[in-house]
N, C-alpha and C positions, 0 to 999 in steps of 0.2 A: 504494499500500499504506499503511495507516494503522497506527500503533503501537497494540498492545494493552496492556492493563493490565500494569504491571510490566516491559514491554519498552520500551527506547528507541526513538525514531523512526529509520527508516533513514538512514544518512548520504547526503547528496546526492552525486551522481555524474553524469558525462556521460551523456546519453542514448544517444548513438551516436558513431561515428567522424566523421560530418558535424557533429554537435554539437562534437566537439573541434576539427575544422578551422575551423568558424566562430567558435568561442570564442577560439581562439588568433589567428586573423586580426584580429579586433576588438581583442584585447589588444596585438597587435603594431602596429597602427595608432595606438594611444594613446601608445605608448612612445617619445616623442622625447627620448632621452637618459636620463631617469629611469625606466628600465624597471623596476627592482626595486620602486619605489613602486606602479606600475601592476599588476604581477604579484601583489604581496601584497594589493592592494585587491580585485582581481577574483577571485583564487582562494580567499581566506580570507574576506573580508568580504561579497562579493556572491554568488559561487556557493557558497561553503562546502564546496568539494571538499577542502579541507585545514583543519586547525585551525592555530592560530598556531604551536604546538609542532612540528607536522608540517612546516609551511612552513619554519621554521628549520632542521630536520634536512635536508630535501631541499635547501635552499638552500646549506647548508654542503657537501653532496656536490657539487652543481652547480658550486660555487666551485673545487673542487680538480680537477675533470675538465678535460681540454683542450676549448677552444672557449668560445663565448659562454655565460654563466651561464644566461640565459633559454632559449636553445636547448637546453641540457642539461635543464633542469627540464621543458620541454615534452616532451621524449623519455621522461623518467621517468614523468610523469603519463600520458601516452599509453600507454605499455607497461604501466603498473599496471592500467589498466581494460580494455584490448583487445589487449594483447600487441604484437607487432611491427607489425601493421597500425595500431593505435592510435598508436604511436609515430611512424610515418610520416605519419599524418594530422595530428597535432599539429605535427610539424616543418613539413609543408608550409603549415599555417596561419601558422606564425611567419615563414616565408621568402617566401611568393609575393608578396603585396602590398607589403611593404617593399622587396623587390628591384626590382619595377617602378617604385616611387616614387623610390627612390634612383637608379636609371638615368635617370629623367626630370630629377630635380634635378641630376644631374652635368651633363647636357647644358645645362640653363639656367644653372646656376652657373658654368660654364666661361666665359660671356661677361661676368660681373659680379664675378668673384672678387676683383678689384683695387678694387672700389668700397668706399669707407669704410663706407658704410651696410650692406652685406652683411657686412662683417667685424665691425661692432659688433653686428649681429643675432646672429651666431654666438657672440660673447662672452656676450651676455645669455642665450642659450639654455643655454650651459654653466653659468652661475651658477644658472639656475633648476633645472637637472638636479642640481646639487650639492646645492642645498636640498631638493629632493624626496627624494634619497637619505638625506640626514641625518635628515629627518622620519620617514621609514620605519624607520630604525634606532632612533630614539627610541621609536617606537610599538611595536616589537618587543621592547624591552628587558624588558617585563613577563613575557614568556615564559621568560626566563632563570631565574626563580625555581623553575620546575619542571625545569630541566635536571639530568641525572643527575650532572654534575660538581660542581654546587653553585654558588651565586651568587658567593661570593668567588673561586673558581678561574676562573670565566668572566670576571669583571671583570679579574683580574689578567692572564689571557691576552690580553684585549683591549688593556689598556694597554701590556703589553709589546710586542705586535704593533705598535701604533701608533708606539711610540718607535723600535722596530727599523727600521720601513719609512719613516715620515714624517720622523723626525729623524735617525737614524743612517744612513739610506739603504742599509740592508743588502739584499742581493739577495732578491727575493721568494721565489724557490725555496728558498733556504736557510732562511728564516724559516718558510715553509710546512712543509716537511719536518721542521725542528727543533722548533718549538712545536707543529706538528700532531701529530707523532709522541708528544711528551710528553703532549698532550691525549688522544690515543687510549689511551696506557697508563693514564692516570688514569681515564678513563671505563671502561675494561675492569676496572679494580680495584674501581670503585664498583659496576658492575653485578654483579660476582662476589660482593659482600658478601651480599645477601640469599639468593642460592641456597646459599652456603656455610653461612649460618646455618640454612637450611631442612634442608640435609643433615645437620647436627649434631643437629637434633631427631629 
């Protein structure tokens, strides 16, 4: 389908549940530790199933739900396009091949776990993963300019969260519900402003 004059082109979307399964399988096979970087690149930049702002919103929801973030977002995207069958197809794509690979690696690694080379390789992969996640965070910061809460509030929440968790070592659940609750109330207040102004007119 092509865009007509005055109408925007249709938003890219998965073609089928099979497309969802294969896409998330390939995504999962690339995600050695720095999964958020791969997810953002594939879903936003390559496939364009989500805008940068939509990705931030969905990732925020995936963060607060129980379970791995990337699994949660696969369920959300699959359900959005094809309902429960789509969610299950995306979930199967995320889990099938990584599960088989992890089982195989567990068998192999059991024999070399005490080897200094293997331990050094794991430390190196951990450092690379941290760098990938940090790079993705820097890339996504531009989307905060369009956030409902405002750039100053977003930065303030990010800094306070970092201090509370990384420096003060406060429990994650307490920080999540405390700051997250305040953020929800502020966002609700900001979202209510335009509608209130419209009602007054």
